[in-house]
Each structure stands twice: as C-alpha cells, then as structure tokens.
mmJSON file of the N, C-alpha and C atoms, coordinates in Angstrom:
{"data_MODEL":{"atom_site":{
"group_PDB":["ATOM","ATOM","ATOM","ATOM","ATOM","ATOM","ATOM","ATOM","ATOM","ATOM","ATOM","ATOM","ATOM","ATOM","ATOM","ATOM","ATOM","ATOM","ATOM","ATOM","ATOM","ATOM","ATOM","ATOM","ATOM","ATOM","ATOM","ATOM","ATOM","ATOM","ATOM","ATOM","ATOM","ATOM","ATOM","ATOM","ATOM","ATOM","ATOM","ATOM","ATOM","ATOM","ATOM","ATOM","ATOM","ATOM","ATOM","ATOM","ATOM","ATOM","ATOM","ATOM","ATOM","ATOM","ATOM","ATOM","ATOM","ATOM","ATOM","ATOM","ATOM","ATOM","ATOM","ATOM","ATOM","ATOM","ATOM","ATOM","ATOM","ATOM","ATOM","ATOM","ATOM","ATOM","ATOM","ATOM","ATOM","ATOM","ATOM","ATOM","ATOM","ATOM","ATOM","ATOM","ATOM","ATOM","ATOM","ATOM","ATOM","ATOM","ATOM","ATOM","ATOM","ATOM","ATOM","ATOM","ATOM","ATOM","ATOM","ATOM","ATOM","ATOM","ATOM","ATOM","ATOM","ATOM","ATOM","ATOM","ATOM","ATOM","ATOM","ATOM","ATOM","ATOM","ATOM","ATOM","ATOM","ATOM","ATOM","ATOM","ATOM","ATOM","ATOM","ATOM","ATOM","ATOM","ATOM","ATOM","ATOM","ATOM","ATOM","ATOM","ATOM","ATOM","ATOM","ATOM","ATOM","ATOM","ATOM","ATOM","ATOM","ATOM","ATOM","ATOM","ATOM","ATOM","ATOM","ATOM","ATOM","ATOM","ATOM","ATOM","ATOM","ATOM","ATOM","ATOM","ATOM","ATOM","ATOM","ATOM","ATOM","ATOM","ATOM","ATOM","ATOM","ATOM","ATOM","ATOM","ATOM","ATOM","ATOM","ATOM","ATOM","ATOM","ATOM","ATOM","ATOM","ATOM","ATOM","ATOM","ATOM","ATOM","ATOM","ATOM","ATOM","ATOM","ATOM","ATOM","ATOM","ATOM","ATOM","ATOM","ATOM","ATOM","ATOM","ATOM","ATOM","ATOM","ATOM","ATOM","ATOM","ATOM","ATOM","ATOM","ATOM","ATOM","ATOM","ATOM","ATOM","ATOM","ATOM","ATOM","ATOM","ATOM","ATOM","ATOM","ATOM","ATOM","ATOM","ATOM","ATOM","ATOM"],
"id":[1,2,3,4,5,6,7,8,9,10,11,12,13,14,15,16,17,18,19,20,21,22,23,24,25,26,27,28,29,30,31,32,33,34,35,36,37,38,39,40,41,42,43,44,45,46,47,48,49,50,51,52,53,54,55,56,57,58,59,60,61,62,63,64,65,66,67,68,69,70,71,72,73,74,75,76,77,78,79,80,81,82,83,84,85,86,87,88,89,90,91,92,93,94,95,96,97,98,99,100,101,102,103,104,105,106,107,108,109,110,111,112,113,114,115,116,117,118,119,120,121,122,123,124,125,126,127,128,129,130,131,132,133,134,135,136,137,138,139,140,141,142,143,144,145,146,147,148,149,150,151,152,153,154,155,156,157,158,159,160,161,162,163,164,165,166,167,168,169,170,171,172,173,174,175,176,177,178,179,180,181,182,183,184,185,186,187,188,189,190,191,192,193,194,195,196,197,198,199,200,201,202,203,204,205,206,207,208,209,210,211,212,213,214,215,216,217,218,219,220,221,222],
"type_symbol":["N","C","C","N","C","C","N","C","C","N","C","C","N","C","C","N","C","C","N","C","C","N","C","C","N","C","C","N","C","C","N","C","C","N","C","C","N","C","C","N","C","C","N","C","C","N","C","C","N","C","C","N","C","C","N","C","C","N","C","C","N","C","C","N","C","C","N","C","C","N","C","C","N","C","C","N","C","C","N","C","C","N","C","C","N","C","C","N","C","C","N","C","C","N","C","C","N","C","C","N","C","C","N","C","C","N","C","C","N","C","C","N","C","C","N","C","C","N","C","C","N","C","C","N","C","C","N","C","C","N","C","C","N","C","C","N","C","C","N","C","C","N","C","C","N","C","C","N","C","C","N","C","C","N","C","C","N","C","C","N","C","C","N","C","C","N","C","C","N","C","C","N","C","C","N","C","C","N","C","C","N","C","C","N","C","C","N","C","C","N","C","C","N","C","C","N","C","C","N","C","C","N","C","C","N","C","C","N","C","C","N","C","C","N","C","C","N","C","C","N","C","C"],
"label_atom_id":["N","CA","C","N","CA","C","N","CA","C","N","CA","C","N","CA","C","N","CA","C","N","CA","C","N","CA","C","N","CA","C","N","CA","C","N","CA","C","N","CA","C","N","CA","C","N","CA","C","N","CA","C","N","CA","C","N","CA","C","N","CA","C","N","CA","C","N","CA","C","N","CA","C","N","CA","C","N","CA","C","N","CA","C","N","CA","C","N","CA","C","N","CA","C","N","CA","C","N","CA","C","N","CA","C","N","CA","C","N","CA","C","N","CA","C","N","CA","C","N","CA","C","N","CA","C","N","CA","C","N","CA","C","N","CA","C","N","CA","C","N","CA","C","N","CA","C","N","CA","C","N","CA","C","N","CA","C","N","CA","C","N","CA","C","N","CA","C","N","CA","C","N","CA","C","N","CA","C","N","CA","C","N","CA","C","N","CA","C","N","CA","C","N","CA","C","N","CA","C","N","CA","C","N","CA","C","N","CA","C","N","CA","C","N","CA","C","N","CA","C","N","CA","C","N","CA","C","N","CA","C","N","CA","C","N","CA","C","N","CA","C","N","CA","C","N","CA","C","N","CA","C","N","CA","C","N","CA","C"],
"label_alt_id":[null,null,null,null,null,null,null,null,null,null,null,null,null,null,null,null,null,null,null,null,null,null,null,null,null,null,null,null,null,null,null,null,null,null,null,null,null,null,null,null,null,null,null,null,null,null,null,null,null,null,null,null,null,null,null,null,null,null,null,null,null,null,null,null,null,null,null,null,null,null,null,null,null,null,null,null,null,null,null,null,null,null,null,null,null,null,null,null,null,null,null,null,null,null,null,null,null,null,null,null,null,null,null,null,null,null,null,null,null,null,null,null,null,null,null,null,null,null,null,null,null,null,null,null,null,null,null,null,null,null,null,null,null,null,null,null,null,null,null,null,null,null,null,null,null,null,null,null,null,null,null,null,null,null,null,null,null,null,null,null,null,null,null,null,null,null,null,null,null,null,null,null,null,null,null,null,null,null,null,null,null,null,null,null,null,null,null,null,null,null,null,null,null,null,null,null,null,null,null,null,null,null,null,null,null,null,null,null,null,null,null,null,null,null,null,null,null,null,null,null,null,null],
"label_comp_id":["UNK","UNK","UNK","UNK","UNK","UNK","UNK","UNK","UNK","UNK","UNK","UNK","UNK","UNK","UNK","UNK","UNK","UNK","UNK","UNK","UNK","UNK","UNK","UNK","UNK","UNK","UNK","UNK","UNK","UNK","UNK","UNK","UNK","UNK","UNK","UNK","UNK","UNK","UNK","UNK","UNK","UNK","UNK","UNK","UNK","UNK","UNK","UNK","UNK","UNK","UNK","UNK","UNK","UNK","UNK","UNK","UNK","UNK","UNK","UNK","UNK","UNK","UNK","UNK","UNK","UNK","UNK","UNK","UNK","UNK","UNK","UNK","UNK","UNK","UNK","UNK","UNK","UNK","UNK","UNK","UNK","UNK","UNK","UNK","UNK","UNK","UNK","UNK","UNK","UNK","UNK","UNK","UNK","UNK","UNK","UNK","UNK","UNK","UNK","UNK","UNK","UNK","UNK","UNK","UNK","UNK","UNK","UNK","UNK","UNK","UNK","UNK","UNK","UNK","UNK","UNK","UNK","UNK","UNK","UNK","UNK","UNK","UNK","UNK","UNK","UNK","UNK","UNK","UNK","UNK","UNK","UNK","UNK","UNK","UNK","UNK","UNK","UNK","UNK","UNK","UNK","UNK","UNK","UNK","UNK","UNK","UNK","UNK","UNK","UNK","UNK","UNK","UNK","UNK","UNK","UNK","UNK","UNK","UNK","UNK","UNK","UNK","UNK","UNK","UNK","UNK","UNK","UNK","UNK","UNK","UNK","UNK","UNK","UNK","UNK","UNK","UNK","UNK","UNK","UNK","UNK","UNK","UNK","UNK","UNK","UNK","UNK","UNK","UNK","UNK","UNK","UNK","UNK","UNK","UNK","UNK","UNK","UNK","UNK","UNK","UNK","UNK","UNK","UNK","UNK","UNK","UNK","UNK","UNK","UNK","UNK","UNK","UNK","UNK","UNK","UNK","UNK","UNK","UNK","UNK","UNK","UNK"],
"label_asym_id":["A","A","A","A","A","A","A","A","A","A","A","A","A","A","A","A","A","A","A","A","A","A","A","A","A","A","A","A","A","A","A","A","A","A","A","A","A","A","A","A","A","A","A","A","A","A","A","A","A","A","A","A","A","A","A","A","A","A","A","A","A","A","A","A","A","A","A","A","A","A","A","A","A","A","A","A","A","A","A","A","A","A","A","A","A","A","A","A","A","A","A","A","A","A","A","A","A","A","A","A","A","A","A","A","A","A","A","A","A","A","A","A","A","A","A","A","A","A","A","A","A","A","A","A","A","A","A","A","A","A","A","A","A","A","A","A","A","A","A","A","A","A","A","A","A","A","A","A","A","A","A","A","A","A","A","A","A","A","A","A","A","A","A","A","A","A","A","A","A","A","A","A","A","A","A","A","A","A","A","A","A","A","A","A","A","A","A","A","A","A","A","A","A","A","A","A","A","A","A","A","A","A","A","A","A","A","A","A","A","A","A","A","A","A","A","A","A","A","A","A","A","A"],
"label_entity_id":["1","1","1","1","1","1","1","1","1","1","1","1","1","1","1","1","1","1","1","1","1","1","1","1","1","1","1","1","1","1","1","1","1","1","1","1","1","1","1","1","1","1","1","1","1","1","1","1","1","1","1","1","1","1","1","1","1","1","1","1","1","1","1","1","1","1","1","1","1","1","1","1","1","1","1","1","1","1","1","1","1","1","1","1","1","1","1","1","1","1","1","1","1","1","1","1","1","1","1","1","1","1","1","1","1","1","1","1","1","1","1","1","1","1","1","1","1","1","1","1","1","1","1","1","1","1","1","1","1","1","1","1","1","1","1","1","1","1","1","1","1","1","1","1","1","1","1","1","1","1","1","1","1","1","1","1","1","1","1","1","1","1","1","1","1","1","1","1","1","1","1","1","1","1","1","1","1","1","1","1","1","1","1","1","1","1","1","1","1","1","1","1","1","1","1","1","1","1","1","1","1","1","1","1","1","1","1","1","1","1","1","1","1","1","1","1","1","1","1","1","1","1"],
"label_seq_id":[1,1,1,2,2,2,3,3,3,4,4,4,5,5,5,6,6,6,7,7,7,8,8,8,9,9,9,10,10,10,11,11,11,12,12,12,13,13,13,14,14,14,15,15,15,16,16,16,17,17,17,18,18,18,19,19,19,20,20,20,21,21,21,22,22,22,23,23,23,24,24,24,25,25,25,26,26,26,27,27,27,28,28,28,29,29,29,30,30,30,31,31,31,32,32,32,33,33,33,34,34,34,35,35,35,36,36,36,37,37,37,38,38,38,39,39,39,40,40,40,41,41,41,42,42,42,43,43,43,44,44,44,45,45,45,46,46,46,47,47,47,48,48,48,49,49,49,50,50,50,51,51,51,52,52,52,53,53,53,54,54,54,55,55,55,56,56,56,57,57,57,58,58,58,59,59,59,60,60,60,61,61,61,62,62,62,63,63,63,64,64,64,65,65,65,66,66,66,67,67,67,68,68,68,69,69,69,70,70,70,71,71,71,72,72,72,73,73,73,74,74,74],
"pdbx_PDB_ins_code":[null,null,null,null,null,null,null,null,null,null,null,null,null,null,null,null,null,null,null,null,null,null,null,null,null,null,null,null,null,null,null,null,null,null,null,null,null,null,null,null,null,null,null,null,null,null,null,null,null,null,null,null,null,null,null,null,null,null,null,null,null,null,null,null,null,null,null,null,null,null,null,null,null,null,null,null,null,null,null,null,null,null,null,null,null,null,null,null,null,null,null,null,null,null,null,null,null,null,null,null,null,null,null,null,null,null,null,null,null,null,null,null,null,null,null,null,null,null,null,null,null,null,null,null,null,null,null,null,null,null,null,null,null,null,null,null,null,null,null,null,null,null,null,null,null,null,null,null,null,null,null,null,null,null,null,null,null,null,null,null,null,null,null,null,null,null,null,null,null,null,null,null,null,null,null,null,null,null,null,null,null,null,null,null,null,null,null,null,null,null,null,null,null,null,null,null,null,null,null,null,null,null,null,null,null,null,null,null,null,null,null,null,null,null,null,null,null,null,null,null,null,null],
"Cartn_x":[4.771,4.971,5.286,6.588,7.707,6.302,6.256,5.527,6.354,7.017,7.12,6.401,6.326,6.325,6.495,6.601,6.804,6.196,6.553,5.67,5.458,4.564,4.426,3.819,3.361,2.816,2.997,2.885,3.311,2.446,2.311,0.772,1.436,1.707,2.068,0.81,0.056,-1.057,-1.273,-1.53,-1.592,-3.277,-3.473,-4.833,-4.542,-5.773,-6.224,-6.99,-7.171,-8.391,-9.474,-10.82,-11.301,-12.388,-12.396,-13.372,-13.919,-15.255,-16.268,-17.639,-18.258,-19.521,-20.413,-21.897,-22.78,-22.583,-21.751,-21.412,-19.879,-19.307,-18.367,-16.689,-17.64,-16.323,-15.744,-13.484,-13.137,-13.608,-13.907,-13.991,-12.633,-12.364,-10.983,-10.684,-9.472,-9.74,-8.364,-8.786,-7.221,-6.904,-5.085,-4.858,-3.278,-3.744,-2.782,-2.515,-1.03,0.066,0.874,0.099,0.853,1.859,2.678,3.516,5.043,5.088,5.629,7.016,8.467,9.494,9.573,9.646,9.055,10.618,11.123,12.775,12.934,11.888,11.825,12.385,12.328,11.735,11.036,10.776,9.832,10.423,11.176,11.712,11.69,11.871,12.151,11.064,10.061,8.711,8.172,7.834,7.533,7.638,9.501,9.739,9.412,8.965,8.312,6.905,6.323,4.774,4.861,5.806,5.747,6.116,6.712,7.266,6.235,5.469,4.503,2.676,2.829,1.801,1.431,2.524,2.018,1.243,1.566,1.079,-0.49,-1.143,-2.254,-3.275,-4.798,-5.309,-6.192,-5.955,-6.108,-4.692,-5.052,-3.93,-3.729,-2.327,-1.742,-2.201,-3.011,-3.36,-2.472,-2.035,-0.989,-0.74,0.286,1.342,1.078,0.417,0.239,1.217,1.394,2.241,1.683,0.73,0.227,0.927,1.489,2.184,1.267,1.061,0.486,1.431,0.923,2.143,1.316,2.413,1.274,2.169,1.77,1.765,2.839,3.94,4.515,5.591,4.675,5.284,6.079,6.879,8.498,8.622],
"Cartn_y":[27.889,27.855,26.55,26.092,25.155,24.999,23.509,23.071,21.732,21.465,20.749,19.827,18.73,17.656,17.675,17.297,17.085,15.656,15.042,14.015,14.056,14.321,14.462,13.52,12.321,10.966,10.206,8.961,7.717,6.604,5.616,4.63,3.298,1.726,0.81,-0.084,-0.445,-1.523,-2.807,-3.842,-5.076,-5.425,-5.771,-6.219,-7.811,-8.323,-9.497,-10.054,-11.604,-11.759,-12.606,-12.248,-11.728,-12.92,-13.928,-14.823,-14.398,-14.496,-15.072,-14.304,-13.684,-13.186,-14.377,-13.904,-15.11,-15.575,-14.503,-14.281,-15.119,-15.384,-16.031,-15.296,-13.632,-12.873,-12.546,-12.417,-12.578,-11.062,-11.117,-9.891,-9.788,-8.744,-7.961,-6.989,-7.533,-6.475,-5.67,-4.326,-3.703,-3.577,-3.599,-3.71,-2.3,-1.314,0.206,-0.166,0.631,0.822,1.874,3.272,4.867,5.256,6.25,7.115,6.623,5.6,5.179,5.958,5.122,6.326,6.785,7.492,8.387,8.185,7.076,6.88,5.396,4.826,3.152,2.757,1.752,1.693,0.671,0.735,0.008,-1.624,-2.159,-3.132,-3.894,-2.914,-2.698,-2.779,-2.178,-2.259,-3.674,-4.108,-5.754,-6.651,-6.368,-7.934,-7.408,-6.369,-6.147,-6.568,-6.438,-6.977,-8.263,-8.841,-9.583,-11.26,-10.326,-11.146,-11.239,-10.271,-10.027,-10.67,-11.161,-11.96,-12.921,-14.094,-15.559,-14.922,-13.748,-13.305,-13.137,-12.545,-12.055,-13.693,-13.414,-14.142,-14.248,-13.754,-14.465,-13.616,-14.843,-14.49,-13.239,-13.268,-11.783,-11.499,-10.997,-10.177,-9.296,-8.606,-7.503,-6.544,-5.654,-4.813,-3.261,-2.175,-1.15,0.027,1.034,2.033,3.274,4.207,5.311,6.261,7.291,8.796,10.044,11.09,12.154,12.726,13.751,14.903,16.066,16.72,18.769,18.901,20.027,20.665,22.142,22.05,23.281,24.234,24.862,26.848,26.687,26.322,26.991,28.712],
"Cartn_z":[-16.453,-15.03,-14.472,-14.08,-13.53,-11.996,-11.968,-10.789,-10.567,-8.979,-8.693,-7.191,-7.364,-6.393,-5.593,-4.049,-2.528,-2.023,-1.568,-0.822,0.203,1.328,2.316,3.292,2.706,4.024,2.533,3.358,2.284,3.31,2.544,3.227,2.6,3.671,2.596,2.985,1.803,1.907,1.234,2.242,2.187,1.875,0.673,-0.148,0.132,1.07,1.149,0.674,0.005,-0.069,1.025,1.253,2.256,1.835,0.988,0.237,-1.111,-1.027,-2.083,-2.008,-2.73,-2.397,-3.383,-3.121,-3.679,-5.152,-6.235,-7.443,-7.859,-6.756,-7.021,-7.44,-7.119,-6.882,-6.073,-6.243,-4.743,-3.93,-2.798,-1.585,-1.562,-1.306,-0.734,0.431,1.486,2.322,2.239,2.646,2.577,4.303,4.373,5.821,5.281,6.495,5.432,6.542,6.616,7.799,6.889,8.684,7.734,8.665,7.689,8.569,7.887,6.388,6.42,6.234,6.008,5.877,4.052,3.925,2.35,1.853,2.451,1.222,1.625,1.744,2.081,0.296,0.075,-1.406,-1.611,-2.9,-3.555,-2.598,-2.861,-2.987,-1.633,-0.809,1.083,1.693,0.959,1.62,0.249,-0.271,-0.361,0.213,0.315,1.13,3.049,3.425,4.428,4.444,3.42,3.212,3.028,2.322,2.289,3.414,4.308,5.643,6.607,6.389,7.397,6.706,5.627,4.741,5.722,6.02,6.683,8.429,8.559,10.227,9.428,8.367,8.565,8.46,9.091,8.545,7.455,6.201,4.408,3.988,2.863,1.65,0.929,0.957,0.527,-1.031,-1.351,-2.602,-4.119,-3.664,-3.516,-2.29,-3.076,-2.156,-2.49,-2.306,-2.556,-1.992,-2.317,-1.857,-2.702,-1.279,-1.652,-1.087,-1.644,-1.869,-1.606,-0.993,-0.908,-1.138,-2.294,-2.805,-2.781,-2.273,-2.614,-3.686,-4.743,-5.674,-5.222,-6.035,-5.557,-6.793,-6.89,-7.659,-7.355,-9.072,-8.232,-8.845],
"occupancy":[1.0,1.0,1.0,1.0,1.0,1.0,1.0,1.0,1.0,1.0,1.0,1.0,1.0,1.0,1.0,1.0,1.0,1.0,1.0,1.0,1.0,1.0,1.0,1.0,1.0,1.0,1.0,1.0,1.0,1.0,1.0,1.0,1.0,1.0,1.0,1.0,1.0,1.0,1.0,1.0,1.0,1.0,1.0,1.0,1.0,1.0,1.0,1.0,1.0,1.0,1.0,1.0,1.0,1.0,1.0,1.0,1.0,1.0,1.0,1.0,1.0,1.0,1.0,1.0,1.0,1.0,1.0,1.0,1.0,1.0,1.0,1.0,1.0,1.0,1.0,1.0,1.0,1.0,1.0,1.0,1.0,1.0,1.0,1.0,1.0,1.0,1.0,1.0,1.0,1.0,1.0,1.0,1.0,1.0,1.0,1.0,1.0,1.0,1.0,1.0,1.0,1.0,1.0,1.0,1.0,1.0,1.0,1.0,1.0,1.0,1.0,1.0,1.0,1.0,1.0,1.0,1.0,1.0,1.0,1.0,1.0,1.0,1.0,1.0,1.0,1.0,1.0,1.0,1.0,1.0,1.0,1.0,1.0,1.0,1.0,1.0,1.0,1.0,1.0,1.0,1.0,1.0,1.0,1.0,1.0,1.0,1.0,1.0,1.0,1.0,1.0,1.0,1.0,1.0,1.0,1.0,1.0,1.0,1.0,1.0,1.0,1.0,1.0,1.0,1.0,1.0,1.0,1.0,1.0,1.0,1.0,1.0,1.0,1.0,1.0,1.0,1.0,1.0,1.0,1.0,1.0,1.0,1.0,1.0,1.0,1.0,1.0,1.0,1.0,1.0,1.0,1.0,1.0,1.0,1.0,1.0,1.0,1.0,1.0,1.0,1.0,1.0,1.0,1.0,1.0,1.0,1.0,1.0,1.0,1.0,1.0,1.0,1.0,1.0,1.0,1.0,1.0,1.0,1.0,1.0,1.0,1.0],
"B_iso_or_equiv":[0.0,0.0,0.0,0.0,0.0,0.0,0.0,0.0,0.0,0.0,0.0,0.0,0.0,0.0,0.0,0.0,0.0,0.0,0.0,0.0,0.0,0.0,0.0,0.0,0.0,0.0,0.0,0.0,0.0,0.0,0.0,0.0,0.0,0.0,0.0,0.0,0.0,0.0,0.0,0.0,0.0,0.0,0.0,0.0,0.0,0.0,0.0,0.0,0.0,0.0,0.0,0.0,0.0,0.0,0.0,0.0,0.0,0.0,0.0,0.0,0.0,0.0,0.0,0.0,0.0,0.0,0.0,0.0,0.0,0.0,0.0,0.0,0.0,0.0,0.0,0.0,0.0,0.0,0.0,0.0,0.0,0.0,0.0,0.0,0.0,0.0,0.0,0.0,0.0,0.0,0.0,0.0,0.0,0.0,0.0,0.0,0.0,0.0,0.0,0.0,0.0,0.0,0.0,0.0,0.0,0.0,0.0,0.0,0.0,0.0,0.0,0.0,0.0,0.0,0.0,0.0,0.0,0.0,0.0,0.0,0.0,0.0,0.0,0.0,0.0,0.0,0.0,0.0,0.0,0.0,0.0,0.0,0.0,0.0,0.0,0.0,0.0,0.0,0.0,0.0,0.0,0.0,0.0,0.0,0.0,0.0,0.0,0.0,0.0,0.0,0.0,0.0,0.0,0.0,0.0,0.0,0.0,0.0,0.0,0.0,0.0,0.0,0.0,0.0,0.0,0.0,0.0,0.0,0.0,0.0,0.0,0.0,0.0,0.0,0.0,0.0,0.0,0.0,0.0,0.0,0.0,0.0,0.0,0.0,0.0,0.0,0.0,0.0,0.0,0.0,0.0,0.0,0.0,0.0,0.0,0.0,0.0,0.0,0.0,0.0,0.0,0.0,0.0,0.0,0.0,0.0,0.0,0.0,0.0,0.0,0.0,0.0,0.0,0.0,0.0,0.0,0.0,0.0,0.0,0.0,0.0,0.0],
"pdbx_formal_charge":[null,null,null,null,null,null,null,null,null,null,null,null,null,null,null,null,null,null,null,null,null,null,null,null,null,null,null,null,null,null,null,null,null,null,null,null,null,null,null,null,null,null,null,null,null,null,null,null,null,null,null,null,null,null,null,null,null,null,null,null,null,null,null,null,null,null,null,null,null,null,null,null,null,null,null,null,null,null,null,null,null,null,null,null,null,null,null,null,null,null,null,null,null,null,null,null,null,null,null,null,null,null,null,null,null,null,null,null,null,null,null,null,null,null,null,null,null,null,null,null,null,null,null,null,null,null,null,null,null,null,null,null,null,null,null,null,null,null,null,null,null,null,null,null,null,null,null,null,null,null,null,null,null,null,null,null,null,null,null,null,null,null,null,null,null,null,null,null,null,null,null,null,null,null,null,null,null,null,null,null,null,null,null,null,null,null,null,null,null,null,null,null,null,null,null,null,null,null,null,null,null,null,null,null,null,null,null,null,null,null,null,null,null,null,null,null,null,null,null,null,null,null],
"auth_seq_id":[1,1,1,2,2,2,3,3,3,4,4,4,5,5,5,6,6,6,7,7,7,8,8,8,9,9,9,10,10,10,11,11,11,12,12,12,13,13,13,14,14,14,15,15,15,16,16,16,17,17,17,18,18,18,19,19,19,20,20,20,21,21,21,22,22,22,23,23,23,24,24,24,25,25,25,26,26,26,27,27,27,28,28,28,29,29,29,30,30,30,31,31,31,32,32,32,33,33,33,34,34,34,35,35,35,36,36,36,37,37,37,38,38,38,39,39,39,40,40,40,41,41,41,42,42,42,43,43,43,44,44,44,45,45,45,46,46,46,47,47,47,48,48,48,49,49,49,50,50,50,51,51,51,52,52,52,53,53,53,54,54,54,55,55,55,56,56,56,57,57,57,58,58,58,59,59,59,60,60,60,61,61,61,62,62,62,63,63,63,64,64,64,65,65,65,66,66,66,67,67,67,68,68,68,69,69,69,70,70,70,71,71,71,72,72,72,73,73,73,74,74,74],
"auth_comp_id":["UNK","UNK","UNK","UNK","UNK","UNK","UNK","UNK","UNK","UNK","UNK","UNK","UNK","UNK","UNK","UNK","UNK","UNK","UNK","UNK","UNK","UNK","UNK","UNK","UNK","UNK","UNK","UNK","UNK","UNK","UNK","UNK","UNK","UNK","UNK","UNK","UNK","UNK","UNK","UNK","UNK","UNK","UNK","UNK","UNK","UNK","UNK","UNK","UNK","UNK","UNK","UNK","UNK","UNK","UNK","UNK","UNK","UNK","UNK","UNK","UNK","UNK","UNK","UNK","UNK","UNK","UNK","UNK","UNK","UNK","UNK","UNK","UNK","UNK","UNK","UNK","UNK","UNK","UNK","UNK","UNK","UNK","UNK","UNK","UNK","UNK","UNK","UNK","UNK","UNK","UNK","UNK","UNK","UNK","UNK","UNK","UNK","UNK","UNK","UNK","UNK","UNK","UNK","UNK","UNK","UNK","UNK","UNK","UNK","UNK","UNK","UNK","UNK","UNK","UNK","UNK","UNK","UNK","UNK","UNK","UNK","UNK","UNK","UNK","UNK","UNK","UNK","UNK","UNK","UNK","UNK","UNK","UNK","UNK","UNK","UNK","UNK","UNK","UNK","UNK","UNK","UNK","UNK","UNK","UNK","UNK","UNK","UNK","UNK","UNK","UNK","UNK","UNK","UNK","UNK","UNK","UNK","UNK","UNK","UNK","UNK","UNK","UNK","UNK","UNK","UNK","UNK","UNK","UNK","UNK","UNK","UNK","UNK","UNK","UNK","UNK","UNK","UNK","UNK","UNK","UNK","UNK","UNK","UNK","UNK","UNK","UNK","UNK","UNK","UNK","UNK","UNK","UNK","UNK","UNK","UNK","UNK","UNK","UNK","UNK","UNK","UNK","UNK","UNK","UNK","UNK","UNK","UNK","UNK","UNK","UNK","UNK","UNK","UNK","UNK","UNK","UNK","UNK","UNK","UNK","UNK","UNK"],
"auth_asym_id":["A","A","A","A","A","A","A","A","A","A","A","A","A","A","A","A","A","A","A","A","A","A","A","A","A","A","A","A","A","A","A","A","A","A","A","A","A","A","A","A","A","A","A","A","A","A","A","A","A","A","A","A","A","A","A","A","A","A","A","A","A","A","A","A","A","A","A","A","A","A","A","A","A","A","A","A","A","A","A","A","A","A","A","A","A","A","A","A","A","A","A","A","A","A","A","A","A","A","A","A","A","A","A","A","A","A","A","A","A","A","A","A","A","A","A","A","A","A","A","A","A","A","A","A","A","A","A","A","A","A","A","A","A","A","A","A","A","A","A","A","A","A","A","A","A","A","A","A","A","A","A","A","A","A","A","A","A","A","A","A","A","A","A","A","A","A","A","A","A","A","A","A","A","A","A","A","A","A","A","A","A","A","A","A","A","A","A","A","A","A","A","A","A","A","A","A","A","A","A","A","A","A","A","A","A","A","A","A","A","A","A","A","A","A","A","A","A","A","A","A","A","A"],
"auth_atom_id":["N","CA","C","N","CA","C","N","CA","C","N","CA","C","N","CA","C","N","CA","C","N","CA","C","N","CA","C","N","CA","C","N","CA","C","N","CA","C","N","CA","C","N","CA","C","N","CA","C","N","CA","C","N","CA","C","N","CA","C","N","CA","C","N","CA","C","N","CA","C","N","CA","C","N","CA","C","N","CA","C","N","CA","C","N","CA","C","N","CA","C","N","CA","C","N","CA","C","N","CA","C","N","CA","C","N","CA","C","N","CA","C","N","CA","C","N","CA","C","N","CA","C","N","CA","C","N","CA","C","N","CA","C","N","CA","C","N","CA","C","N","CA","C","N","CA","C","N","CA","C","N","CA","C","N","CA","C","N","CA","C","N","CA","C","N","CA","C","N","CA","C","N","CA","C","N","CA","C","N","CA","C","N","CA","C","N","CA","C","N","CA","C","N","CA","C","N","CA","C","N","CA","C","N","CA","C","N","CA","C","N","CA","C","N","CA","C","N","CA","C","N","CA","C","N","CA","C","N","CA","C","N","CA","C","N","CA","C","N","CA","C","N","CA","C","N","CA","C","N","CA","C","N","CA","C","N","CA","C"],
"pdbx_PDB_model_num":[1,1,1,1,1,1,1,1,1,1,1,1,1,1,1,1,1,1,1,1,1,1,1,1,1,1,1,1,1,1,1,1,1,1,1,1,1,1,1,1,1,1,1,1,1,1,1,1,1,1,1,1,1,1,1,1,1,1,1,1,1,1,1,1,1,1,1,1,1,1,1,1,1,1,1,1,1,1,1,1,1,1,1,1,1,1,1,1,1,1,1,1,1,1,1,1,1,1,1,1,1,1,1,1,1,1,1,1,1,1,1,1,1,1,1,1,1,1,1,1,1,1,1,1,1,1,1,1,1,1,1,1,1,1,1,1,1,1,1,1,1,1,1,1,1,1,1,1,1,1,1,1,1,1,1,1,1,1,1,1,1,1,1,1,1,1,1,1,1,1,1,1,1,1,1,1,1,1,1,1,1,1,1,1,1,1,1,1,1,1,1,1,1,1,1,1,1,1,1,1,1,1,1,1,1,1,1,1,1,1,1,1,1,1,1,1,1,1,1,1,1,1]
}}}
C-alpha cells in the first residue's frame, strides 16, 4: 500500500528564555504564529523569526516549524 502525505497546516514558533526556576533550570515560553504559508522555506522562516526576536520581551532560544499533515492512501 502506497501512502503519501499532504501538509494542511504550518506554524512558526519562537522559543524564548523566560528566566530560571528555583533549581536553576531555564524556563521556556513559546510564541506561536499560525497559518504561515506552507510554501515558505526554512531560511525564510528563520529570517522572519530572527527579525522579530528583538521585538520580544525575552531572549530567543530557538525557532521551530510545526507542520500538520494528513496521510493519503494512493
């Protein structure tokens, strides 16, 4: 059986450092941007995220792209 995937939704997430807990572990906060263009490249998304980083209250730790796909039986 052949199966294909189709991306139906894409999300850009900025993971921000939000301080430390009582044990000294870093606390992270996530800022999500939904409905991004599915045709956007990783490079384009990274450039947008790093351009938005100075506008955030906390330091940028990482940039994530989350795609939701459906599986299609061919």
